[in-house]
C-alpha positions, 0 to 999 in steps of 0.5 A: 174920708181916708187920710192923705199924704199931701201937706200937712195942714190938709192931712190935719184937716182930714184927720179932723173929718176922719175923727168926727165921723168916729168920735164926733165933735165933742171928742175932737180936741185939737190934741186928739185931732193933731194926734190922730193925724200923725201931725204935730200939735205945734202945726196944728194950732199953727195951722188953725190959730181959732182952735177947734171951731175953725178946725171942725168948719174945715173938716166939715167942708173937705168931706163935703168937698170930697163927697161932692166930688164923688157924686158930681162925676158918677151924676155924669152917667145919670141919677141912678149911677149917682144914686149908687156911688152915692150909696157905695161911698157911705157903704164903704166908709161905715163896713171898711171901718168896722162900723167906727166911722160914719159922716163927719157932716151929720156928725157936727150936725147932731151936736148941741150947739152953743145957746144963741149961736149958730157954729161956722161948723154947722153952717158948713154942715148945712152947706154941704147937705145943700150942696150934694142935694144940689147935685143930685137935683140938678141931675134929675132935672137934667132927666126931665124930673120937675124942679119941685120934684127933684128937689124933693127926692134929692133930700130924700136920698141925703136923709135917707142915706145919712139916716142909714149910714147911722143906723149901720153904726148902730146895728154894726150892719150894712143892711140899713143902707142895702135896704134904702138902696133898693127902695131909693133905686125904685123910687128915682127910676120911677121918677124917671119913667124907666121900670126899676 
């Protein structure tokens, strides 16, 4: 989730997504986000008067939308092309960051929420995952895969890629993504009735 040179608000949201992808939600204070985004602290509070939870929610939505945009575009060439683009995107993020960054959506998802509360950022994370799964399932369906199988395969792809992205960071290696890439492509090709 590269920072943009756009308006200050968007730069802060992009910076928050990047910081969360690197350090997790707990370490992403408003002050740290402002510093990371190279934005004035006052502007950060101005744009996000509800504080960290509002900023985290918008950062997750930003990441979900950015990934969804890439996925939607590449799925125009079919499910295998979409899968390859999804894998390449995450591989690029972890490798280009020297294995310091992962997925901000996953980072928010693994944080323990306050008791008896579902934070808006966690809801946004669920929506991002569902959006990616929906795009994949829709493409698979358009290529002849039954709705149930398409939904199952889409969940498998998203869960595998997210887990492998976390493993890449831990192992300081792109090998987990490379390994699942081969397997997922084989599974998708089989579902489409094509040789891998």
